[in-house]
N, C-alpha and C positions, 0 to 999 in steps of 0.2 A: 384232408381238406380242413379239418378243424384246426390242426396245428399251424397251417398257413394263415388262417384267420386271426388266430391268437398272436402270431408274429406281427401281422399287419397292425393290429390294435396296439401292441406293445410299442412298435416304432412310432405310431401316431402319438401315443401317450408320452413317450420320451421327448418327442419334438415339441409338444405343448409345454412340458415342464421346462425345457431349455428356453423356449420363447418367453415364458413367464419370468424365469430367472434373469434373462437378458434385459427384459423391461424393468424389473426391480433394480438391477444393477445400474441401468442408465439413469433412473430417477435418483438413486443414492449418489452417484457421481456428480450429477447436476447440483444437488444440494450441497455436496462437499465443496464444489467449485465456488458456489455463491457464498458460502460461509468463509472460504479462504479470501475472496475478493473483499468482502465486508471487513474481515480482520486486517487485511492490508491497508484499507482506508483508515481504519481506526489507529493502526500503528503509525501511519504517515502523519496523521493529525497530532498524535502524542509527541512524535519526534519534532514536528514544527513548534509545538508548545515548548519543548525542551530547548530548541535553538533560540526561540524568542526570550525565554527566561535567562538564558546565558547572555544574550546580547543586552538585555536590560540590566542585568547585574554588572556586566562589564562597564556599561555607561555610568551606572551609579558610582562605581569605584574609580572612574576616570573622568570626572568633571562633566558628566552628561554627553560624552563623546563616544560614539559607536566605533567599533574597530573597522579598519579599511578592508579587511578580509576575514573570513570566518576561521581560517586556520590559526589566527592570533589567539583565539579562545582556547586552543589546545596547548599553547606554548607557555602559558602562565603557570605559576606555582602557587597554590593548587590550580589545576585547569578548570575553566568554566565549562568546557565540554570534554568528554573522554576521547572524541575523535571528530574529524571533519566530515560531516555527513554529506557534503557535496561531492566528494571524491568518487564514491561508488554507489550503485543502486542498493536500496534497502527494501526488501520485501515487496518487490514489484513497483517501486516508485523511485524516480530520480529527484533529488533535492538540489535546489539552486538558490542563491541569493542574488537576484538581478540588480538590486540596489542596496549597496552598503555605503552610506554617506555619513559624515560626522554627526549629523542631526536626525537621520532617519534610516530605515531599512525596509526591505520587502523580500521575503523568502517564500519559496513555493515548493510543493511536492506534486509532481505530475506522474501519472501512471505510465509505465514503460509502454504498455499496449492498452489503450482505452478498451474497456469492457472485458479485457482478459486478465489483467493484473490489478485493475482498479477501476472504479466508476466515477471517482471525483477528483477534482483538482483543488488542492488546499493551498491557501495563501495566508501568511501571517505578516502583518505590518507593524510599524512602530506603536508601542503601547500594548503589544500582545493581541491585537485585533485579528482573529482568525475568521476567514471567509472560505466557504466551500461551494463549489459549483460542479455540475455534471460535466464530464468530458464528452466530447463529440467523437463520433466514429471517423471523422475526416482526418484525424491526427495520424 
């Protein structure tokens, strides 16, 4: 009987250890996801600043006229941008320039899935003004 009691306690001990490990693993994964979401937002903000700087430099070199499309910034020699960031998602964000007019622009970075790939929508407008706002779960 003593050996059955020890087996029972060993099983319970193993189950407790597994439960504690599962809890710690869950906490660690949640923190990693939050860190990744924060990093995605920071990268999106930096990329928009890069796009804005390229647009502003293009305008300085072209009599204060912004390009009609973002892809023109990659076709110059040397290029203002190494690639067109509006073509493909980057680190959980979709980039777009909804307004590219000769005298102004507005570009934004929107999370692919709100609260999963990013928490904020970033928008940069003429003059390099960057605005960030929380995304809503309705998207």
